[in-house]
ZAMARGU-4260 file (C-alpha; in steps of 0.2 Angstrom, whole numbers, plus 5000, padded with zeros to 4 digits):
<rodrens>
0) 5620/5426/5399 | 5623/5427/5380 | 5629/5442/5371 | 5612/5446/5363 | 5603/5444/5380
5) 5615/5456/5388 | 5613/5469/5374 | 5594/5467/5376 | 5595/5469/5394 | 5606/5485/5392
10) 5595/5492/5379 | 5579/5490/5388 | 5586/5496/5404 | 5593/5512/5396 | 5578/5516/5385
15) 5565/5511/5398 | 5574/5521/5411 | 5576/5537/5400 | 5558/5535/5395 | 5552/5534/5413
20) 5563/5549/5418 | 5556/5560/5403 | 5538/5554/5406 | 5539/5559/5424 | 5547/5576/5421
25) 5533/5580/5408 | 5520/5573/5419 | 5526/5584/5434 | 5519/5599/5425 | 5501/5591/5427
30) 5503/5587/5446 | 5508/5573/5457 | 5497/5560/5449 | 5504/5566/5432 | 5521/5562/5438
35) 5517/5544/5441 | 5506/5542/5426 | 5519/5551/5415 | 5533/5540/5421 | 5523/5524/5417
40) 5518/5530/5400 | 5536/5535/5396 | 5542/5519/5402 | 5530/5509/5392 | 5535/5519/5376
45) 5554/5517/5381 | 5552/5498/5383 | 5543/5496/5366 | 5556/5507/5357 | 5570/5497/5365
50) 5562/5480/5359 | 5559/5487/5342 | 5577/5493/5340 | 5582/5476/5347 | 5571/5467/5334
55) 5577/5478/5319 | 5596/5475/5324 | 5593/5456/5325 | 5596/5455/5343 | 5579/5449/5346
60) 5570/5436/5335 | 5553/5440/5327 | 5543/5427/5338 | 5551/5434/5354 | 5547/5453/5351
65) 5530/5453/5360 | 5535/5441/5375 | 5551/5453/5378 | 5540/5468/5377 | 5527/5462/5389
70) 5540/5455/5400 | 5548/5473/5400 | 5531/5480/5404 | 5529/5469/5419 | 5546/5473/5425
75) 5542/5491/5423 | 5526/5489/5434 | 5536/5480/5447 | 5550/5493/5447 | 5537/5507/5449
80) 5529/5498/5464 | 5546/5496/5472 | 5552/5514/5467 | 5536/5522/5473 | 5538/5514/5490
85) 5556/5518/5493 | 5557/5536/5487 | 5567/5541/5503 | 5583/5535/5495 | 5589/5537/5477
90) 5598/5521/5476 | 5583/5509/5476 | 5573/5519/5462 | 5588/5519/5451 | 5592/5501/5454
95) 5574/5496/5451 | 5577/5501/5433 | 5586/5484/5431 | 5570/5475/5434 | 5564/5482/5417
100) 5578/5474/5408 | 5577/5458/5417 | 5558/5457/5413 | 5562/5459/5395 | 5576/5446/5395
105) 5565/5433/5405 | 5550/5437/5393 | 5561/5434/5378 | 5567/5418/5385 | 5550/5412/5390
110) 5547/5405/5373 | 5552/5387/5368 | 5571/5387/5367 | 5586/5395/5375 | 5591/5408/5362
115) 5582/5424/5361 | 5586/5427/5342 | 5574/5414/5335
</rodrens>
């Protein structure tokens, strides 16, 4: 894994996780369905913000912005499914945040070539 891929992974994991946490806290005031929908909205905003920051800091290439963002969103959906089915232990929902970063890195690498900065 290259340095830029690692930075993208960490940035998307952190901002996606924080967005999910803040969204679920704000959505909790609406009710149980608001908890899950707030978490998803917060995660989507967090992933978008992370990939925007990565793009502005030249961690991510222009052509790889949308593939990385969509990959992060798909990782968020997978993480939400896993976390919602394993709420009895705090380890799995926290570890599922790693799927968000992996989705973004795999999405960025899905374009032709190996480097994510083109």
